[in-house]
N, C-alpha and C positions, 0 to 999 in steps of 0.2 A: 772841901773844894767843890766849886760849881763847874760843871762841864757844859760846853757849848752845844748848840743844836748840830753843828757840823761834826763834833766828836761823837755824839750819840748816833748820828747817821753812819759814821765810819764803823762803829761797833756793830751796827746792824748789817753792814756789808760784810764784815769779817765773819759774822755768824752765818750769813746766807751762803758764803763761799767756802765755809768749812765742810769738807767732804771726807768720807771714809775712803782714803786713797789706796788703790791696789796696783796702779801702774806708776813705776818710778824710773827716773833716769839714774845712772850710776854715779853721778857727780857727788863727791864727798861733801859732807856738811862741815863747815868750818868749826874748829874747836871753840872759837869765841861765841858762835851762835849756840852751840850745844850748852855752853856755860850759862848763857842767858836763859835758855829754856829751863835748865835745872833750877836757876834762881827764881824764875817766875812761878814754878810749882809751889814755892814757899809762901806765895800770896794766897793760895787756895784756902778756903774755910775748912776747919776740921773740928770735930767734936772735942770739947775740952782742951782745944789747942794741942791735941795729942800728936798730930802729924804722923799717922801710922804708916804712910806709904814708904816703901823701900824699892829702889830702882837699881837694876843691874844692866849695865851697858854690855850687851852680848857681842864680843869681838872674836871669841874663839870659834873657829870653823867647825870643830867637833860638836860644840854645843849647838851651833846653828843647824848643823846637819841632823842632830837628834830631834830638835824641835820640828824641823821640816818633815822628818819621817813620822813623827807623831801627828802632824797635821794631815799628811797623806792617809794615815791609818784611820783617823777620825773622819776625814772627808769621805773615804770609801764607805764607811759604816753609815754615814748620814745619807749618802746617795742611795744606798740599798733600801732605805725606809720608804722611798717614794715609788709610785707606780711607774711603769715603763715610759709612758709619755712624759711625765714630770722629770724622770731621770735624764732625758734628752735635754730638757731645758736647764736642769741643774748642771749638766756637764759643760754647758756654754758659759757659765758664770766664772769669773775670775775672783776667787775668794780670799786671796792672800798675795802680798807682794814680797814674800820671803826671799825669792831668788834675785830680785832687782834692788831692793832697798839697801842703801849703804849702811844704815844704822838700824840695829835691833835693840829694843828696850823691853826687858821683862820686869813687870811691876808686881809687887807683892804687898800684902797688908799684914802688919804685925797685929796679931789677934788680942794681945793683952799688954800693950805698951805701958811702961811705968809713967810716961809723960801723960799729963792730964789727970792723973790719979782717979781714973774711971769716971770723971765728971761727965754727966749727960749720957752715959752709955750703960748704966746699970739695968734699966728696963728695955733699952733698945741697943743691944750690942752691935746690931747691923750698921749703926751710924759710923763705925770705924770703916767698914767697906764703902759706905756712902762718901766718907771723907776722901778715901783713895780715888773714888770715881770722879769727885770734883777736882782733885788734883790733876787727874788725867785730862779732864775737859779743859782745865786751865792751860795745860801743856799743849793741847790740841789747838786752841785758839791762838796761842802765842806762835806756834809753828806756822799757822796759816798767815799770821801777820808778818812773818819773815819769808813769805812766799814758799814755804815748805808744805809738804803733805804728810799726813799721818794716817795710818790704817791699823785697825785692831784685828788681830787674828783670834777669832773666838772658837774656831773648830779645833779645840784641843781638850784633852782630859786634864783637869787641874792637878790631880794627884800624880799623874805621870810627869807633868812638867815640873812639879816640885821635886820629884825623884831625880830628874835630869840635872837639876841645879844643886842637889845635895845641900839643902837649906838648913839654917839654924832652926831650932824648935820654935814654933809659934809664927813662922812665916807662911802665909796663905796666898796662893796664886790669885792674882786679880786680872792681869791683862798682859798680852804680848803685843807689842807695838812695832810697826815698821815705819821708819822715818826717812825722808829724803825729798828731793825735788820731784814734783809730780811730772809725769810724762805729758800730761795735758791737764787743763783745768776745766771744770764744769760745775755749774751751780745746781744741777739736778742729780740726785742720788743715782748711782749706777743701777741699783736694783729697780728703781722706777723706770729708768731709761730702757732697761732690758726687758721690761714687762713682767718681772717677777712679783713686784709689790709696789703699787703706787703710793706716793706720799699722801698723808691724810692730815687734816687740820687737827690741832689739839682740842680734845674735849675739855671744855671749861664751862661749868654750870654754876648757877646760884641756887642756894637752898635756904 
């Protein structure tokens, strides 16, 4: 299939407006849209066609509360590692949308799936995790195309999250995602806008 210049430009716009969203409105996400997001993840590339990602839609309030408590614990530890001046800046950052986002998704990677028969991962087993990361990015872009926002909560201890969900053997925590309608849209990363870290150009060199 040949894509038009207009379609290519639209993809660039979706990429530019994809943000790590932390501010959400409480509006529910329609089930039909959630199903489309799930099916779109199946288009993501994966090593050996193993599709190692596993997604749990977290609806139980007890599980959500446990994840939130773990975030607060890890966030407090992270803040303590900075000097006093930086701690003030850190405290101003909103680093998770756990309280507002209507949908929570916990994503895991199956570390030795039978699918794919280990093709392409014998020397690079990390390609399973990379496959999950690409599936998450595919979900992220699709959510943005549906005028939804997605935010990754990375201030969590993976082993503690795995214990919270009482997982089958071989499931490794990859990401905890908040999904919903963004409270506002912005094409500049919040950490850039807040002065924490400016966006930089990709280093791309010839050798």
